[in-house]
Structure formats: C-alpha cells, structure tokens
C-alpha positions in Angstrom: -73.8 94.8 -44.0 -72.8 98.4 -44.0 -70.5 101.1 -42.4 -71.5 104.5 -42.0 -68.9 106.9 -44.2 -68.6 110.0 -45.5 -67.2 112.1 -48.5 -63.5 111.7 -48.6 -61.2 114.0 -46.5 -58.6 116.1 -48.2 -55.1 114.9 -47.7 -52.2 114.9 -49.7 -52.2 112.8 -52.8 -51.8 108.8 -52.4 -49.2 107.4 -54.0 -49.9 104.3 -56.3 -49.5 101.7 -53.7 -52.3 103.1 -51.6 -56.2 103.3 -52.1 -58.8 105.4 -50.5 -62.4 105.7 -50.7 -65.4 106.4 -48.9 -67.1 103.3 -49.9 -66.5 100.3 -48.5 -65.5 98.5 -51.6 -62.2 100.0 -51.3 -61.3 97.3 -48.4 -60.6 94.7 -51.2 -58.5 96.5 -53.2 -55.7 95.1 -50.6 -55.5 91.8 -52.7 -54.1 94.1 -55.5 -50.7 93.4 -56.1 -49.6 97.0 -55.9 -51.5 98.0 -53.0 -49.8 97.8 -49.3 -53.1 99.8 -47.7 -56.6 100.6 -48.1 -58.1 102.9 -46.3 -62.1 103.3 -46.0 -62.2 107.0 -44.9 -65.6 107.6 -42.7 -66.5 110.4 -40.0 -67.6 108.2 -37.0 -71.4 108.7 -36.3 -72.1 110.9 -33.1 -73.5 107.8 -31.2 -70.1 106.1 -31.8 -67.8 108.9 -31.2 -69.7 109.4 -27.4 -69.9 105.7 -26.8 -66.0 105.6 -27.8 -65.1 108.7 -25.9 -67.2 107.4 -22.5 -64.3 104.4 -22.4 -61.8 107.3 -22.3 -62.9 108.6 -19.0 -60.7 106.4 -16.9 -57.3 106.6 -15.3 -56.8 103.1 -15.4 -54.6 101.3 -18.4 -56.9 99.2 -20.1 -57.1 96.6 -23.1 -59.5 93.8 -24.4 -58.6 90.9 -26.3 -60.6 88.4 -28.3 -59.5 85.1 -30.7 -62.5 83.3 -32.4 -65.6 84.7 -34.4 -67.1 87.9 -34.0 -70.2 86.4 -32.3 -72.9 87.6 -30.3 -70.7 85.9 -27.2 -68.0 88.3 -28.1 -70.2 91.4 -28.4 -71.4 90.2 -24.6 -67.7 89.6 -23.5 -66.4 93.2 -24.8 -69.3 95.1 -23.2 -68.8 93.4 -19.7 -65.0 94.1 -19.7 -65.4 98.1 -21.4 -64.6 100.7 -18.8 -68.1 102.1 -19.1 -70.4 99.4 -20.0 -73.5 101.4 -19.9 -72.5 103.9 -22.5 -71.0 100.8 -24.4 -73.2 99.4 -26.9 -72.6 101.5 -30.2 -69.1 101.0 -29.7 -69.7 97.0 -29.2 -71.7 97.2 -32.4 -69.3 99.2 -34.8 -66.6 96.6 -33.7 -68.8 93.8 -34.1 -69.8 94.8 -37.5 -66.0 95.8 -38.8 -65.0 92.3 -37.2 -67.8 90.6 -39.1 -66.6 92.7 -42.7 -63.2 91.6 -42.0 -64.0 87.7 -41.4 -66.0 87.7 -44.7 -63.3 89.4 -47.0 -60.8 87.0 -45.9 -63.1 84.4 -45.7 -62.1 83.1 -42.1 -64.4 82.2 -38.9 -61.7 83.4 -36.3 -60.2 86.7 -36.2 -57.8 88.3 -33.3 -59.6 91.7 -31.7 -57.8 94.0 -29.8 -59.2 97.3 -28.4 -56.5 99.4 -26.7 -56.6 102.6 -24.5 -53.4 104.2 -24.9 -51.7 107.2 -23.2 -48.5 106.9 -24.9 -47.4 105.7 -28.1 -47.5 102.0 -28.8 -44.8 101.6 -31.6 -43.2 105.3 -32.1 -40.6 104.1 -34.5 -41.3 103.3 -38.2 -41.6 99.7 -38.8 -43.2 96.8 -40.8 -45.1 94.4 -39.0 -44.4 90.6 -39.3 -47.8 89.4 -40.2 -49.9 89.5 -43.8 -52.7 91.8 -43.0 -53.9 93.9 -40.0 -57.0 96.2 -39.6 -56.2 99.3 -37.9 -58.9 102.1 -37.0 -58.6 104.9 -34.4 -61.7 105.9 -32.6 -60.5 108.8 -30.3 -57.0 110.5 -30.9 -54.5 110.8 -33.5 -54.7 108.1 -36.0 -51.4 106.1 -37.7 -48.7 107.4 -39.6 -47.2 105.8 -42.5 -44.8 106.4 -45.3 -45.3 106.6 -49.1 -42.6 103.9 -50.5 -40.7 106.7 -52.2 -40.0 108.2 -48.8 -38.6 105.0 -47.2 -34.7 104.0 -46.4 -35.9 100.1 -45.9 -32.3 99.7 -44.7 -32.8 101.5 -41.8 -35.7 99.4 -40.6 -35.0 97.1 -37.4 -33.9 97.9 -34.1 -32.1 101.2 -34.0 -28.0 100.6 -34.2 -25.5 103.4 -34.7 -24.7 102.2 -38.2 -28.3 101.8 -39.1 -29.3 104.8 -41.7 -32.6 107.0 -41.1 -35.8 105.0 -42.0 -37.3 108.6 -43.7 -36.0 110.2 -46.9 -38.8 112.5 -47.2 -40.1 113.6 -43.5 -42.8 115.6 -45.3 -44.2 112.9 -47.0 -45.8 111.2 -44.0 -49.2 110.6 -44.3 -51.6 110.0 -41.4 -54.7 108.4 -41.1 -57.9 110.2 -39.8 -59.8 109.2 -36.8 -62.7 107.1 -37.8 -60.9 105.8 -40.9 -60.6 102.1 -41.3 -57.5 100.5 -43.1 -56.0 97.3 -44.3 -52.3 97.3 -44.0 -49.8 94.4 -45.6 -47.0 93.2 -43.5 -43.9 91.4 -44.6 -46.0 88.2 -44.1 -48.0 88.8 -47.0 -47.2 86.4 -49.6 -45.5 88.7 -52.4 -45.0 91.6 -50.0 -41.9 90.3 -48.3 -40.1 93.3 -49.1 -42.6 95.8 -49.6 -44.9 95.7 -46.6 -46.3 99.1 -45.4 -44.0 101.0 -42.8 -46.1 102.8 -40.0 -46.0 104.1 -36.8 -48.0 105.0 -33.7 -48.5 108.8 -33.5 -47.3 110.7 -30.7 -49.6 111.6 -28.0 -49.8 115.0 -26.2 -49.4 114.9 -22.2 -52.8 113.7 -20.8 -54.0 112.8 -24.5 -55.6 109.1 -25.1 -55.8 107.2 -28.0 -58.8 104.4 -28.3 -57.3 101.8 -30.9 -58.8 98.7 -32.7 -56.6 96.0 -34.5 -58.0 92.9 -36.0 -56.0 90.3 -37.6 -57.7 87.6 -39.7 -56.6 84.3 -38.5 
C-alpha cells in the first residue's frame, strides 16, 4: 500500500511534540508518548485534485459518513453518493487507501469515515477533541490550524465565558496544515495524553470558498 507524497514543504520549525515527513513512516510516530501530531506531507496528484475539485461544484450542503470496514462496499457506497459520481474514482480510491492504512495501523476492522464539503469553519474555536485519535486531511481549501504547546493557555479551553482567559499565548505560532497533508492528531481520550491533546481549529473561509475535509476515526 502506498500514498503519493512530495518533498516536505517549507514551514515553521515544528516543536518537539510534532512529527512531519514526506514518508508514510511518519504516521506511526503518533504512538510515541511525546508526539501529539504526526503529519504526512504530500502534494495531491493531479487526478486526485481534479476528482476532489469536481465534488465542490455544487451549491448544496453535502456530507458522507461510513462506519465499518473500508471495503469495496464502502467504495461503491461513497461513489454513489458523491455530488459528481462520474468524476469520483480517483478521490474514492484515495480515501479508501488512507482508510485501509489507518485500519492497519490501529489494528482494527472498523473505522469511522466522514467526508464533508464545508462553506464555513466547522469548529472555528481552538479546542482539543475528546477522543483518542483522529486522522484529518483537506482535499480542497485551507488546512486545519493547530498550536504548539508553548503557545497554549489550556485554562482557556472549553466553552467561552467572560472569565475564561484567551487560549492563544502567541498568535504568531499558529501552524497550518497544507491541502493534501495527512495528519494523525491525539485527543484527550488517548491514555497518557489527557492533558496534552493537540489544540486545533478549523480555518476560516472567505466568502464563496469551499473546503473538502476528510476525517477518519479508528474504532
């Protein structure tokens, strides 16, 4: 099994709790105690980018979810429900390849797959997921934003209240995944990471901009 990758993009220096590489071997680093985000950097091949872009040529809200094995039945079901099924093969194959890799990595037959076409930020406030781990990748549009540990005031997490402090200690430290990048992020449900799950948020979208987002949760 392989995923198309490219050389690492130039970004800010990552902190010690983050791992990044253009080789898929970076993803298992999420099992390291000190790592709460592992990013596989890749540039989408043209056929996948075109297939994904074709799904964005719709004015209706759209999302797809699947809980089970990333099987041929899953691929057929996703293809049927895409906004533009006739252009969906490359995207469906890529989603299935990623899902297969995650099922293998976490030794499970069941994954929760969700593909969404967004026209506004889904979770615009910085937060930490209350789950063990999640895969996130953006096919079209800006990628997820996240904070290095030194830039976080965790007392500010949770529902906003008048007495709650700002979450961000250093706005200049905000990191952003690139379109095509695949990340595994730990949440507070990961044993041993209850107080150190990755703090992240959805990017803001300009008027008329769309984002095609894939998330996968190993079950």
